[in-house]
C-alpha positions in Angstrom: 36.2 35.7 -95.7 37.9 38.7 -97.1 39.1 41.8 -95.3 36.2 43.9 -96.4 32.6 42.5 -96.7 29.1 43.9 -97.0 25.5 42.9 -96.4 22.6 44.8 -97.9 19.2 44.6 -96.5 16.0 46.1 -98.1 14.1 47.6 -95.3 11.1 48.4 -97.4 10.6 44.6 -98.1 12.1 43.2 -94.9 14.5 41.1 -97.0 18.1 40.8 -98.1 18.8 42.8 -101.3 20.0 40.2 -103.7 21.6 41.1 -107.0 23.0 44.5 -106.1 26.2 45.5 -107.9 28.9 46.5 -105.4 32.4 47.7 -106.1 35.3 48.5 -103.8 38.0 51.1 -104.5 40.9 52.6 -102.5 41.9 56.2 -102.5 45.1 56.8 -104.5 46.3 60.4 -104.6 43.4 62.5 -106.0 41.6 59.5 -107.4 40.4 56.0 -106.7 41.9 52.6 -107.6 39.3 49.9 -108.2 40.0 46.7 -106.2 37.1 44.5 -107.1 33.4 44.1 -107.3 30.6 41.5 -107.2 26.8 41.3 -106.9 25.1 40.5 -103.6 24.0 36.9 -103.3 20.4 35.8 -102.4 21.2 36.6 -98.8 22.3 40.2 -99.7 26.0 39.4 -98.9 29.3 39.9 -100.7 31.9 38.0 -98.8 34.8 38.5 -101.3 35.5 42.1 -102.2 39.2 41.5 -101.8 40.8 38.5 -103.4 41.6 35.4 -101.4 42.6 36.1 -97.8 43.9 39.6 -98.5 43.6 42.0 -95.6 42.8 45.6 -96.2 45.8 47.8 -95.7 45.4 51.2 -93.9 43.8 53.9 -96.1 40.5 55.3 -97.4 38.1 53.0 -99.1 34.8 53.4 -101.0 32.0 50.9 -101.4 29.7 51.8 -104.3 26.3 50.1 -104.3 24.0 50.4 -107.3 20.8 50.7 -105.4 18.8 52.5 -108.1 19.2 49.6 -110.5 18.2 47.2 -107.7 15.0 49.1 -106.9 14.2 49.5 -110.6 14.4 45.7 -110.9 11.8 45.5 -108.1 9.5 47.9 -110.0 10.1 50.7 -107.5 11.4 54.2 -108.2 14.1 55.3 -105.8 15.7 58.6 -104.8 19.3 57.5 -104.7 20.7 56.0 -107.9 23.7 54.7 -106.0 25.1 54.8 -102.5 28.8 55.4 -101.9 30.2 54.6 -98.5 33.6 56.1 -97.8 35.4 54.8 -94.7 38.9 54.6 -93.1 40.8 51.3 -92.5 43.3 51.9 -89.7 44.4 48.4 -88.8 44.7 44.9 -90.2 41.3 43.7 -89.0 38.4 42.5 -91.1 35.9 45.2 -91.9 32.2 44.4 -92.4 30.2 47.4 -93.7 26.4 46.7 -93.8 24.0 48.8 -95.7 20.3 49.2 -94.9 18.3 50.6 -97.8 14.8 51.8 -98.7 13.7 53.6 -101.9 14.2 57.0 -100.2 16.9 56.6 -97.6 19.8 54.5 -96.3 22.0 54.0 -93.3 25.3 52.2 -92.7 27.6 51.3 -89.9 30.7 49.2 -89.1 29.5 45.7 -88.4 31.2 42.7 -87.0 
């Protein structure tokens, strides 16, 4: 398991959101440095946003989830073409950042 993981659930279907493109970036000065990316698996999970057993160092991170493309592939129009979750890492712990989506809204939290 990497230091930053995510799990995306489609609340409108009551299922994991498989195939969603997710990228991870870290704030660097006035911009962002891309660290990695993947697509959610059939269970809606991405367990490997950082390579190997890398732990996230303190700083500001951004998860970008391509929810519009996901809903389009389901034949559903959506309000949000993408969801960006910006969060702070303050220690060397693992961070799990779940995302719950529907075509017209979303919520997120720090998971375990």
